[in-house]
N, C-alpha and C positions, 0 to 999 in steps of 0.2 A: 631613549631606548633605541637600539639599532634595529633598522628594518632589514629583513632578509632580501638580498639582491635577487632579481629574477634570474632563473636558470638560463644561461646562454644557449642560443639555438643556431643551427647552421643557416647559411645564406648563400646566395649565388650558385656557382657551379657545384660546390660540395653538396648543397641541398638538392640540386637537380640530379646529381649522381645518385644520391640516396633514394630519390623517387624512382629513378630508372632501375636501380638495383632491386627494389622491392616489387616493382610492377613492370616486368620486362616488356609488356605489350606497348609501353610508351618509350622504350629504349630506341628512339628514332635518331638516325644520323644521316648525314649527307654522304653520298658515295663519290662525289666530285667526278662525275662522268666525263666532263669536258677536259679537265686537267689530266685525268687518266689517259684519255685518248691522245692528247697532245704528247704526253711522255712516251706512249707506245709508238706513235708516229716518228718522234725524234729518234728513238733507239732504232726503229726500223730503217730510217734514212741513213743513220750512221753505219748500220750493217750492210746496207746496199752499197755504200761507198767503199767499205772495207772489202766486200766481196768482189767489186770491180777492180780495185787495186790488186788484190790477190790474183785474179784471173790474168791481168796484164803482166804481173811479175812472173807467173807460171809460164806464160808464153815466151817471155824474154829469157828466162833461165833455160828453157828447152833448147835454145839456139846460141846461148852465150858461150858455153864451154862444155867439155866432156864431164867435168865434175858436177856442174849445176844441172846438166841434162838428166842426171840420175835422181834429182829431187822428185820427179814425177813418177818414178818406178820403185825407188828404195827409200822407205821412210827413215831407216836408220841414218842414211846419208843426210836426209833433210833435218833430222834431229840434231846432227853434229853441226849443222850450219848455224845453230843458235849461238855458238861461240865465235862465229866468223865476224870479222871487222867490216864486212860488206854492209851490214844493216846498221842504220842509225835512225834518228828520229825523223829526219826529212826523207830518207830513202830506206825504208824498212825492207828486210828480206822476207822470204816466204814464212819463215818460222815466226818472226815478229808479228806479221800480219795474222797468222793463225792464232797466236796467243792473245792478240788483241781481240780477235773475233770471238774467242772462247769466253773472255771476260764479258764482252758485250752481250753475247748470246745468253749467258747465265742470268744477267740482269734483265734482259728482254723476256726470256721465258718465265722467270720468276714473276715479273709484273703481268705477263700475259695470263699465267695460271691464276694469279690472285684476282685479276679482273674477271676471269671466267667464274670464279667462286662468288665474288661480290655480285655479279649479274644475276645469280640464282637467288639472292635474298629477295624476299617479297616486299612489296610496298606496304606501308602502314595503312590501316583503315582510316576512313574519313573521321570516324569517332575519336580515334587515338590522336589524330592530327589536331582536331578541334580542342580536345581536352588539354593537350600539351600547350597550345597557344594560350588558352584561358588560364592555365596554371602559371605560365610565365608572367601574365599581366596581373594576376590576383595578388592582393596584399598578403594573404596568408600563404602564398606560394612563392613564385619567383620575384614578386614585387618589382617587375620591370627592370631587372638587373642588367639585361642585355643592352648594349649601347652601340650606336653608329652601325658599322658594317656587320658586326655580329648579330645585331637585331634584324637587319634587312636580308642577310645572306645565309642565315643558319636554318631557321625553322619557319620562315615566312612563306606565304602562299606562292610567291613568285618562284620558289625553288622546290615546290612540292613534288615535281616530277623527278627530282634528284634524290629524294628521301627513301631510305630503306629502314626496316625494323629488324632487330636481331632475333626475334622469336620466330620459330618455324611455323608454317601454316598447319592447321589441324586438318589432316586428311579425312578424318571422320565427319567433319562438318560439311554438309552439303550446301549448295548455293542458296536454297530457300532459307535454311537456318541462319546462314551467314548474313542474309539480307534482313531477316525478321528479328533476330535476337537484339542487335543494337537499337532498333527502333522500339522494341518492347522495353528495354532498359531505360531508354530516354523518356518514354511515356511514364514508366513506373517512378522514375526520379522526379519528374515534374509533378506528379500527383502526391507521392508519399515522402517527399524530401523532408518535410517537417517532422515526420514520424520516425525517421531513421537518423541515428547519430553518425557523424563522419568518423572515419578511422584516423586516429592521431598517430602520425609517423614523423620521423625526422625530416622527411621530404614535404611535410605539410599535411593539412587535413584532406582526406580523400574519401569519397563515397564509393565503397566497394560492394558491388552487387553479385559477385561471383558465387557467394554462398546464400543468396536470397532464395528462400523457400518458394515464394510466389513466382519469381521468374523461372525457377527450375520446374515448378509444377505446370505452369502455362506452356513452357517449351516441351515438356514431356507429353502433355495432352495433345498438343498440335502435332508432335511427331507420331504419336499413336494414331491420330485421325488420318494423317497422311499415309501411314503404313496400311491401315484398314482400307482406305480408298484405293491404294495401289494394288492390294490383294483382290479387291472386288472387281476392279475394272475389266479384266479379261472375261470374267464370268458374266458380267452385265452385258458386255458386247455379244457374247454367245447367246444370251437370252434375247437380245435384240434381233440377232440373225435368225433365231428360231422362229420368230414371228413374221419373218419376211419369206414369201414363197418363191419369188422370182430369183433365179440363180444369178443373173447378171447384176441385179441390185445388191445381192449379198456380196458379190465380188467388189463392187464399188465401195460398199460400206467397209469391207475389210481393208481395202487400199487406204481409204481415208483415216480409219482408226490406226492403222500401222504407222502412217505418217505422223498422226497426232501423238502417238506414244513416243516416237522418235524425237519429236520436237520437245515434248515434256521432259524426257530424259536429258536432252541437251541443255534446256533452260534451267531446270531445277535440281540437277544432280551433278556430281563430278565424274560421271561416266565418260570414258574415252570413246573415240569413234569406233574402235574395235568392239567395245562392250555394247555400244548402241546398236551396231550392225547385228551382233549376235542376238541381242534381246529382241529386236524387231523381226529378225529372221525366224526365231523360235515362235514368237507370237503369230506371225503369218502362217507358219506351218500348222499350228494348232487350229487356226481358223479354216485353213484349206481342208484339213481332215474333217472338221465339223461340217463344212459345206458339202463335202462328198457324201458323208453319212446321212446328212439331212435330205439330200436329193434322193437317196435310196428310200428313205422313210416316206417322203411325200409321194414318190412313184408307186410305192407299194400300198399306200393308203387309198 
C-alpha cells in the first residue's frame, strides 16, 4: 500500500520571505550605512575633480581665442562646441565636462535622496530582533540555514545598529505603551504558552498575540488609569495648594509641579518640545490664577 508523501514546505530564504510578508514587524534589513557613505564620498570626490577641471578650462577658454571667450557669456556658442574636435577623452572641452558632471550629479543626487529616505526608517524593536534571531535558529523556523558571512553579517547582534524595519512607527503609541506592551506580551507568553496554539504559516509556527483579548484588556485598563491620573493631577495640585496658606510656599510648589509635569510629558509621551512648553505654560497660568484668587480669599477671611 502506497503511503502518502508529506506535503513539501518552504525553507531558507523563501520561508523567511513568507514570514516577513505576513508579519511586517519582523521585515528587518540592513541599510549598509558604511557602504552607502563610501559610495557617496566617491561620487562627491569625482564631482569635485570634474568641477575643478571645468573651472580651469573655463579660465583657459576665456583667454584662448575670441570664439572660446564667448563660452562664458553665450550658451548657444558653448552648445555648438560639443561638435568641436578640440575635446577628447584626455583633454575634454567645457561641454564634455558639463555633460560628464550632469551624469555624475544625477547618480549622486539619486543616491543622496535615497540615503535620506532610508535614514528615516526606524530601527526594529529589541523584541523583533530577538524573535527573528530565534526563528532563524529554530528547527521549525529557519533551521540555521544562514552560513558563513551571511550568518555573521546579516542579522547578528554585531550589526544591530545597521538594521532598519520597513513598517512605520505608530504615532498613536506613546513611550509608556511602547515600553510596557512588549513586556506584557513576553510575560503572557511565558505563563500561557501551553494554553495557546501557535499560528501555522508557510513561514513557520508563530505565536501571534495581536488579537489576544487579555493583552488588549490589560493595555486598555492601564491606558484608562493613566488617562484618569493625568486628568486628576491638576485638580489634586490645586487641592494641595488650597491647604497651603503661605504664598511663597505655593509658588515653590507650583514651580516644582510644573517642572514635574514637563518631565513626565517628556519621558512618557511623544510630545514635542513645543507641545511640552505650551502644556506647562497653560498649567502654570492656571496655578497662578488660583494663587491670586486664593490670596484674596484668605485676605478677606
